[in-house]
N, C-alpha and C positions, 0 to 999 in steps of 0.2 A: 473559504476561510480568510478572515481579515486578521491584520496585525493586533487588533483589539481582542481577538480570540486567545492571544498569547498572554496568560496571566499566572502569576506565582510559580514559574518554572514548568508550565504546562501548556498544552494546546488544548483548548476547550472545544469540543464538537458536540452539537446537538444531532442525535441520530434521528434519522427520518421515521422509520417505522413506529418506534416507541416513544418518540420525542424525549428520549433519556439523554441527560448531560453526561459527557464522557470527558475525563481529563487524561490525555496522553502526556504522560511524564517525559520531560526532554532531558533529564539527567538522573543517573543513578549511581550513588556513592561517588558523586564529584566528577563522574565521567559522562560527557555528553552523548546522547544517542545519535544514530545516524540521521534521524530526522531532524535533530537540532542542528547538526552540521549542515544539512541542506538549507534549512531556514536561514542559517547564518550566512551561508554563500549567496543565497538569493538577495538577502538584506545588504550585502556588501558589494553587489554589482553597480558599477558606476553608471551604466545605462539603464538602470532600472526605473521604469516609469513611476511617476507620482500617483500612487494610488494606495487604497487601504486594503487592497487584496493581497495575500501573501504571494499567490501565484496569479498572474494576470497575462493578458494578451500584450502585445508590445505597445498598444495605444493606452493601456491602463485599464481596460474593461475586464469585467468578470469572466473567467474561463467557465464554460457551460459543459454539460455532459457531452454534448455532440462534439466539442473540441477535443476533449479527451479521447472520445472514441475514434475520431479521424486521425489523431495523432498515433494512437495505439495501433490501428490497422495499418497505417503507413510503416510504423516500426517493425511490425510483425511481417509485412510483407518483405521489407528490406533485409531483415534477419534471415528469412527463409531463403532468399536469393543468395545471399552470402553463404549460407550452408550449403546449398546446391553447387555454387561455384568451387567450394572447398571439396566437393564431391561427397558430401555427407547427406545422402537422401533420407535416411532414417531421421536425422535431427531436423531437416527441413520439413518432413512430414509432421514431427511433433510440434514444431513451431507454428505450422499452419493450423494445426488442431487447437492450440491454446486460444482461449477465448478470454474476453475482458472480465467476464465474471469469474474466471478462474483465480483471480488475483485474491478475491476474498477467502476463498478455500485455502489458498497457499499461505495466507497469513494465519489462518487457524492451525494449519499444519506445522508451520515453523516453530510455533510456541509449544514448548514441551508440557507446560503446566495447562491442563484442560480448563481449569477454573479461570486462569488468566486470558486464554484464548476466548472462552465464552463471554468473559467481560468485554473484551476488545470488540468483539461482534455484537455486543448488546442483548445477548440471550440470558433470559432468567433461568432457563433450564440448560444444564450441561450436556443433557442427552441430544438436544437438537444439534449442538456444535459438533458433538462426537459422530453422530449418524449422518448428517448431511454435509458438513464442511471438513472434517478431519479427513484427510487423504494418505495417512501414514498408518502402518501396522503397528500393533502393539510390540514394544521393545522387550526382547526376552534375552536371557543369557544362554550361551552354548552349555552343552553338558561338559565340556572339558576346556 
């Protein structure tokens, strides 16, 4: 994503599979989203390379999928090692089992509104989001 993708208070993303344009709103009711805060911190870095990419390598070149994958794998390994040092083998096992592709499902599960989750993932059918990506149970009220 490039700085030019920031338009009218949103980050515009063209999704790969359906080539659908998605606008991720950066502010709601005057409150900046966490994504907006991250982008603001990136832009405020004094050592930020001169580049058109929002996130770039130190030399200013584009971050590719394999760059993200390498960093994800290294972070997962470090987190699992920290959990083991803290004596929490269960957590370490869960961290090791977490995959890069689980991030997409997590984002679908974190959004309460199924319609909004489907829109974020670029699905035209809510059933796809619910069956494949949502990993939360239905919320119910107790009897008392």
